N, C-alpha and C positions, 0 to 999 in steps of 0.2 A: 578164508578157505579157497582152495583151488579145485574146481570141478572140470572134468572132461566128460561131456555128454555125447554118447555114441549110439544113435539109432541103429538097430540091427534086427534082422528077421530071426536070427538064432545066435545068441551069444555062445561063445565057446565054453567048455567046462572050466570051472574054477581052477586056476593054476596053469591053464593051457590057453592063454589069451591070444588075441591077434597081436601082430607086431606093434601096432599103434598103442595097445594097452601096455605092453611091456615097456615101451619107450616112455610113455607119459607117467606111468607109475614110478619108474626110476627117476624121472625128472621132478617128482614131488606132487603130482596131480592125482586127485581122487577120481578114478574112472568109474562112471556109472553107465551101464548098458541100458538102453531104452528098448526093451524087447517086445516084438509083436504088437505094436501099437496100431490103432485104427488109422492114424495119419501121422506124418512127421510134425505137423502143426500141434496136434494133441500131445505128442510125445514131449516136445520141447516146452509147451505151455504148462503142462502138468508138473513137471519136475522143477521148472524155474519158479513157478508161483508158490510151490510148497516147500522148496528147499533153499533156494538161492537168496542171499542177503545182498543189500546194495554194495557192500564193500568187497564182495567175493569176486574172484576172477573165474571166468567161464569159457571153456572151449567147446565148440559144437562142430563135430567133424564126422566124415565118413568112416566106416569100419574097414575099408580096403585101402588105406594109405599107410605109408611109412614116412617118418620124418628123419631126414639125414643130417640135419644140423646138430652140432654139438649141443648137449643138453643145457649147459650153462649159458651159451650164446642164445639159445632158444628162449630161456627164461628171462635173460637180460633184455632181449628185444621186446618181449611181451610186457615186461614191467615198464619199460620206457614208454611204449606206445599207450598202454592202458592207464598209466598213471597221469597221462595228459587229459585234463578235464574236457578239452575240446574234441577228443577222439570218441567216435562211436564204436564201430566195428573195425577190427583188423582182419586181414586175410592174405591170401597168396596170389589171387588173380581177380581182376576186375577191370573197370573202365571209367574214364572220366567223361564219357559221352554215352548216354542211354538214348538210342534213337526211338522213333515212333513205333517201330515194330517190337521194341522191348527185348531184342536179342543182343546181349551185352557184347558178344565177340564179333558181331557183324557190323557192316557199314563203316568200318574204320577208315577205309580209303576215301569215303565221301565227306569226311569231316575235315574242314579246312577253315579254321577260325581266323587265320592270318593270310599271308600271301603265299605261303609255301605248304607243302604236304606235312601232315602231322599224324602220328599214330596215338590215339587216345587210350589204347589198351595198356594194362599194367600187370607186371608179375611174370612168373615162370613156374611151370609144373612139369615134372618128368612123368612119362607114361611107360608102362611095361610091367611084365610079370615079376621082375626082379631087378636088382641093381646091375646085373650083368647084361641085360638086354633093354635097359631103359633108354628112351630118347627124349630130348627136351622139347617142350612146347613153350617157346619164348614169346610173350605177349608184348612186353615193353618195360621200360624202367619203372621202378617202384615209386609210389607216391599216392596222392589223394585220389579217391574214386567216388563216383556217384553210387555204384552198387558193386558188390563183391560176390564171387562164386561160393556156394555152400560146401565145397570140398573141405575147406578149413575156415572156420570163423572163430573169433574170440572177442569178448567184450567184458566190461565190468557189469556186475549184477545190477547196478543202478540203471545202466543203459537198457538192459533187457526188461527190467521191471517197469520201464516207462514207454514201452512200445506195445502194440497189439501183436501177440504171438499166436493167437488162435486162428483157425482156418476161416478166411472170409466166406460169407454165405454164398458169394457168387463164384467161388472156386469149386470146380467139380472134381479135380484130381486131388488125391490125398498126399502125394509125395513130391510135388513139383512146384517150383517158383517161390518156395518159402524164402530162399536166400535173397532174391531180388525184392520180395515184399518186405522182409525185415530191414534190409540195408537201405532201401529207399526211404523208409520212415525216419531213420536217424539222419540221413542226408537232408531231407526236407525239414527236419526239426532243428537244423543248424549245427549238427555234429559233423566231424570229418571222418569219413571211412577211409582207412589207410591200407594200402597193399605193402607188406613188409618183406624183407629179404630172408626168408627161411626156405630151405630146400625140401620139397615134398615129392614123393613118388606115389602116383596114383595107379592102382592096378586095374583100372577100367577107363575106357575112353569116353564113357557116358553115352547114353542113348535117350533120345527124345521120344517118349511114348505118348499115347493119346492124351493122358492127363496133363502133360507138359503143354501141349498145344491149346487145350481148353483153358488151362489156367493163364496162359499167356494172353489169350484173347480177353479174358475177364480182367486181367491186370491192366491191359491197355485201356479198357473202358473205365476202370477205376481212376486211372491217372491221365485220362485224355487231356485234361487241362494243363498238365504239367510237362508232358512229353513234347519234344525231346528235351532232355536235361543235359547241361554241359558245364564242366568246370574249366575255365580258361586260365 
């Protein structure tokens, strides 16, 4: 089974779905809205533990994105990545260097594992209200990452069932840092998190609220002994 799990504060009426629902349904995915949940951790944990089987394919994404890649290409890419037993999560943006401040898109200029400059960021996302006004945010070439952004994530059911999806007791925010928390678990567990070349339009630039800062500080304390983490 192929599931697309979409947390949302208010799902649209049946038959009048978001653009992402229309795309994924046409591509053969079973879209499930996770409505009005207490936290994004609870939302994902509940549906995955009760519905998903190890052999299933699962997408976890925002409700305000559009996928612009051809549907067959999209599915072929996901099949190729997720059928690889070494792969944990796949996404569209991330980094091969997670610094001590746990901000995946920062400190890229300070990372220099060799003698020359290197950008550890991976992927690209378009931002804008429509395809007519979108602008690209290019992070870097695709490849293996330590962590991935939660805008779009996909994994096999087996991967999801073998990590902790619930909200950590030390997290105060209900909606932030789940992506970094989930994907670092697979990386430290020996799996490869991969940034793949699909084209996504995000209709939000993202805003860091109080919960994001509090969860980031808690995350840093949780993984103090592991940070910084780098893939060379």
